[in-house]
VOGU-3710 file (C-alpha; in Angstrom, 3 decimals, decimal comma):
1> mvkefhvhqi> -106,186/52,714/-18,270  -104,815/49,208/-18,697  -106,492/46,696/-20,890  -104,786/43,338/-20,248  -101,954/41,531/-18,597  -100,653/38,264/-19,993  -98,752/36,594/-17,226  -96,545/34,465/-19,386  -95,795/37,451/-21,665  -94,685/39,558/-18,738
11> leerarapqs> -92,411/36,727/-17,538  -90,994/36,253/-21,039  -90,189/39,922/-21,236  -88,634/39,895/-17,789  -86,525/36,851/-18,737  -85,130/38,659/-21,770  -83,892/41,411/-19,569  -80,134/41,064/-18,882  -80,460/41,685/-15,172  -82,727/38,677/-14,644
21> ealagrasfh> -81,597/35,129/-15,237  -83,897/33,518/-12,713  -86,886/33,446/-15,200  -86,660/31,517/-18,365  -89,681/32,681/-20,392  -92,469/30,204/-21,077  -90,538/27,433/-19,345  -90,709/29,582/-16,229  -94,434/30,026/-16,679  -94,924/26,207/-16,651
31> adsrtpsdvk> -92,710/25,333/-13,697  -92,906/23,457/-10,453  -90,646/23,156/-7,367  -90,028/26,872/-7,067  -87,816/28,005/-4,199  -88,943/31,039/-2,177  -86,496/33,066/-4,167  -88,110/31,805/-7,415  -91,602/32,709/-6,140  -90,461/36,121/-5,032
41> elflalgfek> -88,865/36,689/-8,424  -92,029/35,718/-10,201  -94,039/38,244/-8,118  -91,337/40,847/-8,788  -91,658/40,253/-12,506  -95,347/40,891/-12,208  -94,858/44,133/-10,294  -95,581/42,950/-6,839  -92,789/43,993/-4,475  -94,351/43,676/-1,062
51> ipapiidrls> -95,709/40,073/-0,829  -95,023/39,065/2,804  -92,310/36,393/3,306  -94,779/33,915/4,982  -96,949/33,967/1,847  -93,929/33,448/-0,424  -92,842/30,512/1,730  -96,320/28,877/1,573  -96,546/29,318/-2,194  -93,059/27,706/-2,543
61> llskiegknr> -94,371/24,669/-0,537  -97,399/24,554/-2,764  -95,151/24,492/-5,856  -93,711/21,177/-4,795  -95,187/17,818/-5,798  -93,372/14,489/-5,562  -93,620/10,753/-6,168  -96,703/9,309/-7,895  -98,328/12,685/-8,055  -95,654/14,162/-10,367
71> rrnshfqdav> -97,922/13,544/-13,273  -99,828/16,697/-12,694  -99,298/20,277/-11,726  -98,504/21,537/-8,252  -101,219/23,749/-6,679  -99,224/26,873/-7,210  -98,706/26,106/-10,928  -102,479/25,647/-11,102  -102,867/29,159/-9,747  -100,447/30,526/-12,305
81> eiseivdnli> -102,358/28,809/-15,151  -105,683/29,998/-13,745  -104,355/33,582/-13,671  -103,655/33,229/-17,416  -107,267/32,067/-18,044  -108,601/34,977/-16,005  -106,329/37,316/-18,111  -108,040/36,223/-21,308  -111,496/36,720/-19,826  -110,931/40,452/-19,286
91> eeeltekeln> -112,968/42,370/-21,882  -113,432/45,786/-20,237  -110,746/48,357/-19,609  -109,354/48,258/-16,086  -107,405/50,656/-13,949  -103,985/49,489/-12,800  -105,308/48,836/-9,325  -108,312/46,789/-10,550  -105,976/44,822/-12,723  -103,465/44,157/-9,933
101> dlrlasllhd> -106,303/43,181/-7,572  -107,552/40,565/-9,975  -104,108/39,338/-10,889  -102,962/38,944/-7,328  -106,168/37,312/-6,186  -105,852/34,665/-8,871  -102,274/33,885/-7,837  -103,021/33,726/-4,091  -106,436/31,949/-4,059  -105,184/28,465/-3,086
111> vgksgpaeat> -102,709/29,466/-0,441  -105,038/27,923/2,099  -104,056/24,436/0,908  -101,039/24,952/3,109  -103,300/24,892/6,164  -104,518/27,316/8,841  -102,827/30,669/9,417  -101,347/29,308/12,699  -99,790/26,231/11,063  -96,051/25,687/11,602
121> ddeqrafvdl> -93,687/24,898/8,805  -94,010/21,152/9,429  -97,761/21,375/9,648  -97,903/23,327/6,395  -95,885/20,597/4,708  -98,372/18,069/6,093  -101,328/19,927/4,534  -99,528/20,302/1,180  -98,808/16,495/1,201  -102,479/15,899/1,847
131> fnldfneeqy> -103,760/18,206/-0,841  -101,185/16,763/-3,291  -102,835/13,331/-3,029  -104,852/12,243/-6,121  -108,151/10,310/-5,780  -109,961/8,883/-8,755  -113,663/8,694/-9,256  -114,068/5,037/-8,240  -115,751/3,732/-5,072  -113,365/2,775/-2,330
141> pvgarklaar> -114,268/-0,326/-0,231  -114,502/0,647/3,541  -115,735/-2,227/5,627  -119,024/-3,443/4,152  -119,567/-0,168/2,247  -118,140/1,508/-0,774  -117,473/5,211/-0,527  -116,599/7,904/-3,023  -113,326/9,771/-2,316  -115,272/12,813/-1,050
151> elplsvalmi> -116,989/10,546/1,569  -113,810/8,915/2,910  -112,856/9,855/6,536  -109,524/11,628/6,521  -107,723/8,862/8,459  -109,125/6,241/6,080  -108,139/8,243/2,981  -104,520/8,593/4,261  -104,318/4,852/4,932  -105,601/4,052/1,458
161> karegamsla> -102,932/6,300/-0,097  -100,250/4,696/1,992  -101,307/1,244/0,732  -101,208/2,568/-2,839  -97,613/3,853/-2,245  -98,361/7,537/-2,498  -96,661/8,037/0,919  -95,299/5,763/3,670  -97,513/4,536/6,431  -95,384/6,365/8,905
171> rakevlelie> -95,789/9,651/6,922  -99,526/9,052/6,670  -99,802/8,792/10,455  -97,530/11,831/10,911  -99,580/13,889/8,418  -102,772/13,144/10,389  -101,124/14,116/13,708  -99,769/17,412/12,310  -103,087/18,324/10,659  -105,064/17,683/13,946
181> savkrqerpr> -102,434/19,678/15,830  -102,678/22,748/13,559  -106,499/22,629/13,563  -106,644/22,542/17,364  -104,457/25,729/17,547  -106,620/27,889/15,262  -107,231/31,181/16,914  -110,612/31,661/15,272  -111,919/28,197/14,498  -114,967/27,854/12,288
191> petninadsa> -117,296/24,882/11,870  -116,041/24,516/8,262  -112,409/24,129/9,503  -113,009/21,864/12,462  -111,167/18,945/10,884  -110,320/15,636/12,569  -109,576/12,041/11,675  -113,240/11,309/11,063  -113,906/14,337/8,828  -115,080/13,461/5,292
201> mlkvwsahvy> -112,553/14,421/2,619  -115,046/16,790/1,053  -115,041/18,864/4,273  -111,222/18,719/4,344  -110,877/19,857/0,783  -113,505/22,580/1,218  -111,733/23,976/4,303  -108,931/25,438/2,207  -110,932/28,487/1,129  -111,501/29,429/4,780
211> wtdavlrrak> -107,795/29,010/5,454  -106,995/31,118/2,385  -109,083/33,877/3,993  -107,376/33,542/7,362  -103,820/33,308/5,905  -104,262/36,387/3,732  -105,940/38,439/6,455  -103,118/37,611/8,903  -100,624/38,761/6,282  -102,577/42,021/5,893
221> idariveisa> -103,315/41,625/2,214  -105,767/44,195/0,909  -109,349/43,224/1,965  -110,654/43,399/-1,593  -108,021/40,904/-2,813  -108,769/38,609/0,141  -112,481/38,697/-0,698  -111,897/37,790/-4,325  -109,391/34,997/-3,535  -111,477/33,438/-0,744
231> shhlldgqdp> -114,723/33,418/-2,732  -113,462/31,072/-5,498  -115,727/28,215/-4,387  -118,718/30,409/-3,827  -120,705/28,405/-6,422  -120,104/25,235/-4,310  -121,399/26,890/-1,123  -118,094/27,943/0,491  -118,303/31,570/1,426  -115,718/32,705/3,976
241> envglenadq> -116,464/36,345/3,334  -120,242/36,018/3,516  -120,706/37,406/-0,054  -123,789/35,383/-0,609  -124,938/33,530/-3,752  -125,870/36,762/-5,500  -122,177/37,717/-5,062  -122,963/41,375/-4,564  -120,769/43,523/-2,330  -122,972/46,007/-0,396
251> siasleladk> -119,967/47,765/1,029  -119,125/49,367/-2,320  -121,098/52,587/-2,742  -120,724/52,710/-6,532  -123,044/50,276/-8,326  -120,715/50,222/-11,355  -117,715/49,332/-9,185  -119,614/46,720/-7,262  -120,695/45,028/-10,515  -117,013/45,150/-11,744
261> yqafrvrlil> -115,761/43,327/-8,594  -118,649/40,924/-8,791  -117,389/40,025/-12,290  -113,867/39,691/-10,910  -115,029/37,053/-8,502  -117,014/35,184/-11,181  -114,068/35,065/-13,511  -111,843/33,457/-10,863  -114,630/31,051/-9,811  -115,067/29,805/-13,334
271> adqyqafrkr> -111,445/29,777/-14,319  -110,619/27,793/-11,263  -113,360/25,239/-11,954  -112,562/25,094/-15,719  -108,903/24,343/-15,085  -109,675/21,761/-12,415  -112,157/19,826/-14,593  -109,791/19,909/-17,554  -106,521/19,000/-15,826  -107,441/17,172/-12,670
281> sakshaetia> -110,615/15,399/-13,735  -109,508/14,965/-17,435  -112,854/16,217/-18,708  -113,130/17,407/-22,310  -113,876/21,057/-23,071  -117,488/20,236/-24,008  -118,007/18,136/-20,919  -116,622/20,945/-18,689  -118,767/23,620/-20,263  -121,858/21,433/-19,839
291> ilrkkiedkl> -121,063/20,692/-16,198  -120,514/24,348/-15,401  -123,603/25,520/-17,213  -125,727/23,051/-15,295  -124,196/24,001/-12,030  -124,847/27,690/-12,722  -128,438/27,096/-13,789  -129,127/24,846/-10,780  -127,572/27,244/-8,249  -128,586/30,641/-9,654
301> sahpkteaiy> -131,960/30,217/-11,320  -133,480/32,355/-8,518  -130,899/35,122/-9,175  -131,259/35,962/-12,871  -128,884/38,970/-12,885  -126,018/36,978/-11,313  -126,832/33,947/-13,429  -126,486/36,177/-16,511  -123,008/37,276/-15,430  -121,847/33,671/-14,905
311> lkilesidkq> -123,275/32,510/-18,212  -121,705/35,424/-20,102  -118,292/34,597/-18,740  -118,793/30,931/-19,301  -119,638/31,744/-22,989  -116,365/33,622/-23,175  -114,519/30,480/-21,935  -116,382/28,320/-24,432  -115,274/30,597/-27,329  -111,604/30,398/-26,288
321> ktlfeqeldl> -111,281/26,656/-26,220  -108,197/26,483/-28,470  -106,372/29,252/-26,616  -107,037/27,715/-23,157  -106,048/24,246/-24,288  -102,715/25,730/-25,534  -102,170/27,626/-22,212  -102,994/24,519/-20,155  -100,757/22,320/-22,319  -103,733/20,133/-23,302
331> aa> -104,124/18,305/-26,524  -106,960/19,731/-28,651
//
């Protein structure tokens, strides 16, 4: 049985080994702009030797962030940090396979921010550029109306960012063309991924979980890992694997094992949202816990057993405030 994995500790140990100079301890844990070789080395350090090259390439793209967006993490660095939060939420003993499933799901969960499974390299770069754009919480004037960022049509959002200097006007137009091209070539399109110039940004942002599902399935990643990865916005209504709000997996015969994988999904869901509110939305720890508690109670009041699982894991996050702020490089 294995009790825990601390991602940064594994990387530090690997860095101390004489045969590996590619990783540099904690500095490697908090790193952006990783080459495919860097990403592969990271997975090797964690014991994953068979991650398909297309996944490695997508994660390398997702580790890059430029220009005005440099003030925050890349999306892959977010995933690395989220894996560390998930690590510290593990209380029960796990088998090596269970541990690896949870670890890998945490690291892969945002791969869909590089676009559909069918996207070319150029199209993937366009999606990464789009998902790297930062929007604040103000209302944006659009004609006679004022819209929140989530309400902005994709084409309008790109033009606003071009005017702000986040990308050139030519690149904004090219990104839109590449995104629409990739979406049209989806082999198994879904209503949730039918993105065009008029799609609201909330729909665009939400589509990434469905693309995570498709990208990982095309790469023949283990189905259980895909399910955990693609369910990380389940609490917000995005459910590519049709898990359902009660988050129960009827395909697992053992009730004990089903409950364990349900808890895996909940850990990733809450770790992802905690990290996002703290680092992207600049919410305090107390504000984040209050937001998540209200969301859980609003969404799951009709499902007391599932609600109790969420609240128990949220309580664990609340108790580890100091540790998580250290791991996320946040001031206390």
